[in-house]
C-alpha positions in Angstrom: 97.9 144.5 123.5 100.9 145.4 121.5 100.0 145.6 117.8 103.2 143.6 116.9 102.2 140.7 119.1 98.6 140.8 117.7 99.9 140.6 114.1 102.3 137.8 115.1 99.4 135.8 116.7 97.2 136.4 113.7 99.9 135.2 111.3 100.7 132.1 113.5 97.0 131.2 113.5 96.8 131.6 109.7 99.9 129.5 109.2 98.8 126.8 111.6 95.4 126.2 110.0 96.8 124.7 106.8 99.2 122.5 108.7 96.4 121.1 110.9 94.2 120.5 107.8 97.1 118.6 106.1 97.7 116.4 109.2 94.0 115.7 109.5 93.4 115.3 105.8 95.0 111.9 105.3 94.4 110.0 108.6 94.0 106.3 108.1 90.9 105.3 110.0 90.9 101.5 109.5 92.7 98.6 107.8 90.8 95.3 107.3 91.7 92.1 105.5 89.5 89.4 104.0 89.6 86.7 101.4 88.0 86.9 97.9 88.4 83.5 96.3 92.2 82.9 96.5 93.1 86.6 96.9 93.7 88.7 100.0 91.8 92.0 99.9 93.1 94.9 102.1 90.7 97.8 102.6 92.4 101.0 103.8 89.8 103.5 104.8 90.9 107.1 105.5 89.7 110.7 106.0 89.7 112.7 102.8 89.6 116.4 103.9 92.4 117.7 101.7 92.8 118.4 98.0 96.5 117.7 98.2 97.7 114.5 96.5 98.1 111.5 98.9 100.7 108.9 98.3 99.9 105.4 99.5 102.1 102.3 100.3 101.0 98.8 101.2 103.6 96.6 102.9 104.0 93.2 104.6 106.3 92.7 107.5 107.3 89.1 107.9 110.2 87.8 110.1 111.1 91.4 110.9 111.6 92.3 107.2 109.4 94.8 105.4 108.3 93.9 101.9 106.7 96.7 99.8 103.7 95.3 97.9 102.4 98.4 96.2 103.0 102.1 96.5 103.9 105.4 95.1 106.4 105.9 98.0 108.6 102.8 98.1 109.5 100.5 95.2 107.3 97.3 95.2 109.3 94.1 95.3 109.4 92.1 92.1 107.9 89.1 93.8 104.7 91.0 94.6 104.4 93.3 91.6 102.6 90.9 89.3 100.3 89.6 92.1 98.8 92.9 93.2 96.0 95.1 91.9 95.1 98.5 93.4 91.9 100.5 93.5 91.9 104.2 94.6 88.7 105.9 95.7 88.2 109.1 97.6 87.9 107.5 101.1 89.3 104.0 100.5 92.4 102.4 99.0 91.9 98.7 98.1 94.8 96.3 97.4 94.3 92.7 96.1 97.1 90.2 96.5 96.4 87.2 94.3 97.3 83.6 95.1 97.4 84.3 98.8 99.1 81.4 100.8 100.5 80.9 104.3 103.8 82.2 103.0 102.1 85.6 102.7 101.1 85.7 106.4 102.3 88.6 108.5 101.6 92.1 109.5 100.2 94.2 106.7 100.4 98.0 106.8 98.7 100.8 104.9 100.6 104.0 105.0 99.5 107.4 103.6 102.0 110.2 102.9 101.1 113.8 102.3 103.8 116.2 101.2 103.9 119.6 102.8 105.7 121.4 105.6 106.1 119.3 107.6 105.4 116.1 105.6 102.9 113.9 107.4 102.3 110.2 107.6 99.5 108.1 108.9 99.3 104.3 109.0 97.4 101.2 110.4 98.5 97.6 110.7 96.5 94.3 110.6 97.9 90.9 111.4 96.9 88.4 108.7 96.8 84.6 109.2 95.4 82.5 106.4 93.4 80.2 108.8 91.9 83.2 110.7 90.8 85.2 107.6 87.1 85.6 106.9 85.6 85.6 103.4 84.7 89.1 102.2 81.1 89.8 102.3 79.2 91.3 99.4 80.0 94.8 98.4 79.1 97.2 101.2 77.3 99.8 99.2 76.7 102.1 102.2 80.5 102.1 102.9 81.2 103.0 99.3 79.4 106.3 99.7 76.9 105.4 96.9 74.2 108.1 96.6 72.0 106.0 94.2 71.4 103.4 97.0 70.1 106.1 99.3 67.9 107.4 96.5 66.5 103.9 95.9 65.7 103.4 99.5 64.0 106.8 99.8 62.0 106.2 96.6 60.6 102.8 97.8 57.4 104.3 99.3 56.8 106.2 96.1 57.2 103.1 94.0 54.9 101.2 96.3 52.2 103.9 96.1 52.3 103.7 92.3 52.0 99.9 92.4 55.4 99.4 90.7 56.5 97.1 93.6 54.9 95.4 96.5 56.8 94.5 99.6 
């Protein structure tokens, strides 16, 4: 093989790896919606395999018009700014929309943006109708990647053996 071609292939491989990591590093895996009291909760789960900062945007499309609810990409509309609260964790972004009514029904989108060359975007949609929404279950500790829960489950036999608990 020609050494020039070999070096070009090696450089191409080296340059492609970071691009593939960036594209994979911010993929939205699911978007779910449920009710907590009178608030809509949107859970946007995503892969987190990059150290680059990820920008997030939650939006509502109603009657063919996009309304930005929260985000570091678009400017949130004034109507929603005071009604939203946002939680950012490594593999999940959670948005609460308070005082949820039928006027807030529509298609909700979670969109993640990762700057780089080329810039990448990943998104998921969920259709939300007030009458079809389920109430949010208790906190899913396993989904929150909580190591202390695993430790507790693994230590139950030890606690039983020492008569601290009886099942």
